[in-house]
N, C-alpha and C positions, 0 to 999 in steps of 0.2 A: 306305812299309812299312819298319818298324824289325827291322830282323836281330840277333840274340843269339849270343852262343857258347853253348857247354853249361856254360861256368862262370857264365856271368852267367844263364842261365836257372835254374840251381841255386841261385843266390844270391838271384833273385826268389820263387822258390817257398821257400825257407827264410824271407825277410822278411815274405812275406805268412802263411806258417802261424807264425811267431813273435808278430807283430802283428797280425795279424787286418786289416790295411789292403791293399785292392786297389792295386798298382802300375800306374801307366800309362807309365812310363818308367824306364830306369834306365841309369845310366853312370858311369864311374869318372873321379876329379877327382884328379890326384896320388896320393895315398894314400888317397882318401877316398872311399867308396862312396856315390853319391847317387840317393836314391829320390822320383821325382816320383810322387805318391798321386794317386787321384782326389778329387774335393771331397768335403768332411764324413768323409772316411778318416781323416784328420792325426789325430784325436781318439782312435781306437782303438790309434794307435800310441803315444800319449802318455799312455794308461791307468797308473794306478799309481805316476805320477810319473816317468813315462819308463823304469821299469824293463824293459818290454819291448825296448825299444831298445838299451838297455844291454847286457842279455843276448844278444842278436843281434849287438852291434858285439864283444863278447868273443869269441864263438862264431866269428865270422867273421876274428877279429884286423885288425881294420881299423875307424878311424871311419867313423862314419855319419852323413849329413847326409839330413834328410826333408824334401821342400817339398810343399805341397799346391799341385795344378793350378788355377786357376779361370778361366772362360772369359772373365770380365773382364781383360784386359791389364794395367790398373791395379793391380787387386787382386793378380795374379799376381807383376807386378812386387813388389808389397810384401812379398809371402811369400818371394819370391827373394832380397830382400836384407835379410830379418829379420835382425838386432834392430835393424837400420838403419830410421829413418823418414822418408826424403824425400819431399817432393812428387812428384807425377808428372801428367802432361797429354799427352794424347795430340791432337796437331792435325795433319791433312792426311797421316796415313800417319808422322808423325814422333812418337816417345814422347820427353819432355823429362823427365827426370831432374833434380831440382834438391836439392842439398844445401842443410842448414840454414847450415852455416858450412864452413870450409875443412878442418876435420878430417874432418867426414864427407865432403865431395868427395872427400877424399885416400883415405878408405876405399871408395868406390864406383869409383875408378879402379884402386888396387891401384898395387903397385910395378912399374914399367915398366907400365902399364896392363894388367895380368894380370887382375884383377878386370871391368873394363869387358868386354874381349874374350870372358871366360867368362860374362858376364851378356848379352851380346849373341848369343854362340853359343846360348845356351839358350832365349832370347826368339825368335830366327830358326827355330827347331825348331816352334814352334808357331802364330807370329804372323808376319805379312808385313810389318813395321814396321821405320823405321831407327829407333837409338836415340840420342840424344844428350843429355849431364849438361852444365847449365849452372848 
């Protein structure tokens, strides 16, 4: 069970009222508010050219990232890594993420593997798989 403090609950409520999208999970990453929304809810948040999210970001005085949850782990990883489009494959409890070239693979890893650790942490919240980049 996920527990939130009062500030987080307030941000979730404000986000849901501002965008109309139902939040599945919320966390703060560096100086960015990250909202994981239920399937098919991202469309509501992105209406009017993303104006709802921009307005919410301005009122919260933080950058905002919205990720659409999906029960299919490969689709969820694609949503998580957007705008990158690596190939993903699930075999025997291991999720393989294959970058198209060295540049894309570098973006998946991030400086000192910070992006990879972040991605693994988010995936482990919802799925019991190991993540490997090839």
